[in-house]
C-alpha positions in Angstrom: 61.2 130.3 57.5 63.8 127.6 56.9 66.2 130.2 55.4 65.7 132.4 58.5 66.7 129.5 60.8 69.8 128.7 58.7 70.9 132.4 58.9 70.5 132.4 62.7 72.4 129.1 63.1 75.1 130.4 60.8 75.4 133.6 62.9 75.7 131.6 66.1 78.5 129.5 64.7 80.4 132.4 63.3 80.3 134.2 66.7 82.4 131.5 68.4 86.0 132.4 68.8 88.8 129.8 68.6 92.0 130.8 70.5 95.1 128.7 69.8 98.7 128.8 71.0 101.5 127.1 72.7 102.9 127.3 76.3 106.5 126.5 76.9 109.4 127.2 79.3 112.3 129.4 78.7 114.1 126.6 76.8 111.2 126.2 74.4 110.0 122.9 76.0 106.2 122.5 75.9 104.5 122.6 79.3 101.8 119.9 79.7 98.7 120.7 81.8 99.0 124.5 81.9 95.8 126.2 82.9 94.4 128.6 80.3 91.2 130.6 80.9 89.4 133.8 80.1 89.0 136.1 83.2 85.5 136.4 84.5 84.1 133.5 82.4 83.8 129.7 82.7 85.7 129.2 79.4 89.1 127.5 79.8 91.3 124.6 78.8 94.7 123.0 79.4 97.7 122.5 77.3 98.5 119.2 75.7 101.7 117.1 75.9 103.4 119.4 73.4 102.2 122.5 75.2 99.7 123.5 72.6 96.1 124.5 73.4 92.8 125.4 71.8 90.2 127.3 73.6 86.6 127.8 72.2 84.5 130.6 73.6 81.2 132.3 72.7 82.3 135.5 74.4 82.9 138.7 72.5 84.6 142.0 73.1 87.6 142.7 75.2 88.8 140.0 77.6 91.9 139.0 79.5 93.5 135.6 78.8 95.3 134.0 81.8 97.9 131.2 81.6 99.1 129.6 84.8 101.5 126.7 85.6 102.9 125.5 88.9 106.4 126.7 89.5 106.2 129.4 86.9 105.1 133.0 86.8 101.6 133.5 85.5 101.0 135.2 82.2 98.1 137.4 81.0 97.3 139.2 77.8 94.4 141.3 76.5 92.3 140.0 73.6 89.6 141.4 71.3 87.1 138.6 70.6 85.1 139.1 67.4 84.2 135.6 66.4 87.3 134.9 64.3 90.2 132.6 65.1 93.0 134.0 67.1 96.6 132.6 67.0 98.6 133.5 70.1 102.4 133.7 69.6 104.3 131.1 71.6 104.2 132.0 75.3 107.3 131.3 77.3 106.7 131.3 81.0 109.4 132.3 83.4 110.3 130.1 86.4 109.1 131.5 89.7 111.7 131.8 92.5 110.5 132.1 96.0 112.8 134.1 98.3 113.0 132.6 101.8 113.3 134.9 104.7 116.3 134.4 107.0 115.5 132.2 110.0 117.0 133.1 113.4 117.5 130.1 115.8 117.9 130.9 119.5 118.6 128.5 122.3 115.7 127.7 124.6 114.4 125.0 126.9 111.0 123.4 127.6 109.9 120.9 130.1 107.5 118.2 129.0 106.9 116.6 132.4 106.2 119.3 134.8 104.6 118.8 138.2 101.2 119.7 136.9 101.1 116.4 135.1 102.1 114.3 138.1 100.8 113.3 141.5 102.6 114.3 144.7 102.3 112.3 147.9 103.6 113.1 151.3 105.0 110.3 153.6 101.9 110.6 155.7 99.7 110.1 152.6 101.6 106.9 151.8 101.5 105.3 155.2 97.8 106.2 155.8 96.6 104.9 152.4 94.3 101.9 152.9 96.1 98.6 152.0 99.5 100.2 151.5 100.9 98.7 154.7 103.3 101.6 154.9 104.9 100.8 151.5 105.7 103.4 148.9 104.5 101.1 146.0 101.6 99.9 148.0 100.3 103.4 148.2 100.9 104.1 144.5 98.9 101.0 143.5 95.7 102.7 144.7 96.1 105.5 142.1 94.2 105.5 138.7 96.1 103.8 135.9 97.9 101.3 138.1 97.1 97.7 138.3 97.9 94.7 140.6 99.2 91.6 139.0 98.9 88.5 141.1 100.7 88.7 144.5 104.0 90.1 143.2 103.6 93.4 145.0 105.3 95.2 142.1 104.0 98.3 140.4 102.3 97.8 137.0 101.0 100.8 135.0 98.8 100.9 131.8 99.2 97.2 131.3 103.0 97.4 131.0 105.6 95.3 132.9 106.8 96.4 136.2 110.3 97.0 134.8 108.8 99.7 132.6 108.0 101.8 135.7 111.2 103.4 136.8 112.2 104.8 140.2 114.6 107.8 140.7 116.1 109.0 143.9 117.5 112.6 143.7 117.6 112.1 139.9 119.5 108.8 140.0 117.9 105.7 138.5 117.3 102.9 141.1 117.9 99.6 139.4 116.6 97.4 142.3 113.7 99.3 143.9 112.1 96.2 145.5 113.2 94.0 148.4 114.1 90.4 147.9 111.3 87.9 147.3 110.4 85.1 149.6 107.8 82.3 149.2 104.2 83.3 149.8 105.1 86.9 150.4 104.7 90.0 148.2 107.7 92.2 147.6 107.9 95.6 149.1 109.8 98.8 148.3 113.3 98.9 149.8 112.9 102.4 151.2 110.8 103.9 153.9 108.4 106.7 152.9 109.8 108.9 155.7 113.2 109.0 154.0 111.8 111.4 151.4 110.6 115.0 151.6 109.0 114.9 148.2 107.4 112.3 146.0 106.3 112.8 142.4 104.5 110.0 140.4 103.7 110.4 136.7 102.2 108.0 134.2 102.9 110.1 131.1 104.1 113.5 129.8 107.4 113.4 131.6 110.5 114.8 130.0 113.4 113.1 128.1 115.3 113.0 131.4 113.3 109.9 132.2 113.6 108.3 128.7 114.2 104.8 130.1 110.7 104.7 131.6 108.0 103.5 129.3 105.0 103.3 131.7 105.7 105.7 134.6 108.3 107.4 136.8 108.5 107.7 140.5 110.8 110.6 141.5 111.8 110.7 145.2 113.6 113.5 146.9 115.5 112.6 150.1 115.3 114.7 153.2 118.1 117.3 153.6 120.2 116.8 156.7 120.8 120.1 158.6 
């Protein structure tokens, strides 16, 4: 009985195949960490710092050995596994070159701050807004995202300073959009709502045309004289 077990154990050991070899580049330098495995099995290994490897497998018969390394073309070879040791000749992998397709660049435009992302108010809307007192900025302070800070009367948006909200008339930046201050009185806008045919107010998503505005922009279009 003991002899029978020894024979079976010896048979199992002799059925294991050892595959050895070395993976290198075209200059003969060993490639560390190359992936070596038998197709369709869980048997695999990786190359050492010198590029050499040793793969142990219990498989038998015909199999395909794969060797892969990032930046190099993969390699494969057919093997006949019969339980004996196999020494693979040195495998030199070729560098892989990826061909880039030509890119054609054409001119185009896009608008980041279109009117769909803004609020439009007519002169009647402004003067009839409760608490606006007929003031452009008084009407805007009733909109979501705006805040009132003390009694200044200026427009504050998203917690920013009033100077971060810019006013444009016909595309031109207005540096002083408010009237002069006086004791115990809030400032007002310098311009009457009825001077403008169109009003666009946006608190975000506007284009680079208004790059100086960090919080919001108020774009006013004057009436056309006929």
